[in-house]
C-alpha positions as CSV (number, residue, x, y, z in Angstrom):
1,M,-27.0,-12.5,-28.4
2,A,-29.2,-14.9,-26.5
3,S,-29.1,-14.9,-22.8
4,S,-29.9,-17.8,-20.4
5,P,-32.3,-17.3,-17.6
6,K,-29.5,-17.7,-15.1
7,A,-27.4,-14.9,-16.8
8,S,-30.5,-12.4,-16.6
9,A,-31.0,-13.2,-12.9
10,D,-27.3,-12.7,-12.0
11,P,-26.8,-9.0,-11.2
12,L,-23.0,-9.4,-11.5
13,D,-21.6,-8.0,-14.8
14,A,-18.6,-10.0,-15.9
15,R,-17.4,-7.0,-18.0
16,L,-17.2,-4.9,-14.8
17,V,-15.1,-7.6,-13.1
18,R,-12.9,-7.9,-16.0
19,T,-12.5,-4.1,-16.2
20,L,-11.5,-3.9,-12.5
21,A,-9.0,-6.7,-13.0
22,D,-7.5,-4.8,-15.8
23,I,-7.3,-1.6,-13.7
24,L,-5.5,-3.7,-11.0
25,T,-2.9,-4.9,-13.6
26,E,-2.4,-1.5,-15.0
27,T,-1.9,0.3,-11.7
28,G,-0.2,-2.4,-9.6
29,L,-2.7,-2.2,-6.9
30,S,-3.7,-5.4,-5.0
31,E,-7.4,-4.6,-4.7
32,I,-10.1,-2.4,-5.8
33,E,-13.8,-2.1,-4.7
34,V,-16.7,-0.4,-6.6
35,E,-20.3,0.1,-5.5
36,R,-22.9,0.8,-8.0
37,D,-26.8,0.6,-7.8
38,G,-26.6,-1.2,-4.5
39,L,-24.2,-3.8,-5.9
40,K,-20.7,-3.9,-4.2
41,V,-17.8,-5.6,-6.1
42,R,-14.3,-6.1,-4.8
43,V,-11.6,-7.5,-6.9
44,A,-8.2,-8.5,-5.2
45,R,-5.3,-10.3,-6.2
46,Q,-3.0,-12.0,-3.7
47,I,0.6,-10.9,-4.0
48,S,3.2,-13.3,-2.2
49,V,6.1,-11.3,-1.2
50,T,7.5,-14.1,1.1
51,A,8.2,-16.2,-2.0
52,T,11.0,-13.8,-3.0
53,V,12.4,-13.8,0.5
54,A,12.6,-17.5,0.8
55,A,14.8,-19.8,2.8
56,P,18.4,-20.4,1.6
57,A,19.0,-22.5,-1.5
58,P,18.8,-26.2,-1.0
59,A,22.5,-26.6,-2.0
60,A,23.3,-24.6,1.2
61,A,21.0,-26.7,3.4
62,H,23.8,-28.9,4.7
63,T,25.6,-26.0,6.2
64,A,22.5,-24.4,7.7
65,A,24.1,-24.2,11.2
66,A,27.2,-22.5,9.9
67,S,25.3,-20.1,7.6
68,A,22.6,-19.0,10.1
69,P,24.4,-15.7,11.2
70,E,25.0,-14.9,7.5
71,S,21.3,-15.5,6.7
72,G,20.3,-13.1,9.5
73,A,22.7,-10.5,8.2
74,A,21.4,-10.9,4.6
75,A,17.8,-10.6,5.8
76,A,18.7,-7.5,7.8
77,A,20.4,-6.0,4.7
78,A,17.3,-6.8,2.5
79,A,14.9,-5.2,4.9
80,P,14.8,-1.3,4.6
81,V,16.4,0.6,7.5
82,R,13.8,2.6,9.3
83,A,14.2,5.4,11.7
84,A,13.1,4.9,15.4
85,G,9.6,6.2,16.1
86,D,5.9,5.4,15.4
87,A,5.0,4.5,11.9
88,V,1.8,6.2,10.4
89,N,0.2,3.4,8.3
90,S,-2.0,3.9,5.3
91,P,-5.7,3.5,6.3
92,M,-6.7,2.6,2.7
93,V,-5.4,1.6,-0.8
94,G,-4.9,4.6,-3.1
95,T,-2.4,7.0,-4.4
96,V,-0.5,9.1,-1.9
97,Y,0.2,12.8,-2.6
98,L,2.7,14.8,-0.5
99,Q,1.4,18.2,-1.4
100,P,-2.2,19.7,-1.7
101,Q,-1.8,20.4,-5.4
102,P,1.0,20.1,-7.9
103,G,3.6,22.7,-7.5
104,A,2.6,23.5,-3.9
105,P,4.9,23.0,-1.0
106,S,4.7,19.6,0.8
107,F,2.4,19.2,3.8
108,V,5.4,18.1,5.9
109,K,9.0,17.3,5.3
110,V,11.7,15.4,7.3
111,G,12.6,17.4,10.4
112,D,9.2,19.2,10.7
113,S,7.4,19.2,14.0
114,V,3.8,18.2,13.7
115,A,0.7,18.5,15.9
116,A,-1.7,15.9,16.6
117,G,-4.3,16.0,13.8
118,Q,-2.2,17.9,11.3
119,T,-2.3,16.6,7.7
120,L,0.7,14.8,6.7
121,M,-0.3,13.9,3.2
122,I,-3.4,12.9,1.2
123,I,-4.5,9.6,-0.3
124,E,-6.7,9.6,-3.4
125,A,-9.1,6.6,-3.3
126,M,-11.9,6.5,-5.9
127,K,-11.4,10.2,-6.8
128,T,-11.8,11.3,-3.2
129,M,-8.9,13.1,-1.5
130,N,-8.5,11.7,2.1
131,P,-6.2,13.6,4.5
132,I,-4.0,11.6,6.6
133,P,-3.6,13.2,10.0
134,A,-0.7,12.9,12.5
135,P,-1.9,10.5,15.2
136,R,0.2,12.5,17.8
137,A,2.4,15.4,18.1
138,G,6.1,14.7,17.3
139,K,8.9,15.2,14.7
140,V,8.8,13.7,11.3
141,V,12.1,11.6,11.1
142,E,11.3,9.7,7.8
143,I,8.9,9.9,4.9
144,L,8.6,6.3,3.4
145,V,6.6,7.1,0.3
146,S,7.1,9.3,-2.7
147,D,4.6,11.6,-4.3
148,A,2.0,10.0,-6.6
149,Q,3.0,6.4,-5.4
150,P,0.3,3.8,-5.1
151,V,0.0,2.6,-1.5
152,E,-1.6,-0.4,0.1
153,F,-3.7,-0.7,3.3
154,G,-1.4,-0.8,6.3
155,E,1.7,0.3,4.4
156,P,4.0,2.5,6.5
157,L,3.9,6.1,5.2
158,V,5.7,8.3,7.7
159,I,7.8,7.8,10.9
160,I,7.1,10.3,13.8
161,E,9.4,10.4,16.7
């Protein structure tokens, strides 16, 4: 296979990018980043959730004033109901685990009191287990993720009251 001068000067391996894109598709993640030999490659796909929660259908546009309260009620019903308190958000993209190892008890469960810095769960990112600490003392009122679930950066994980 002959290579052009430009291809040999380009440190970016197209196969690596394609492989990372395939991993995104297979896992459902929105982005992945790899660093190898001083080259950092980040592949991300844009997911538009707002398109699925669009405005009312055009046929209902002429009754927009009358249907406004209904639209608000429908939007409230579509949004998940969350307990009052402070959300602990994911600091990274990865896979969340609620216990230290399979078969072990969970780090925390709903109703548990936690101390500031106590591990709530771990997130595996690039084969590294990252503990997610409680930002403050309080009571766990809701766990918003399930074990082995992929999570995004900024996604709410736990509600602490």
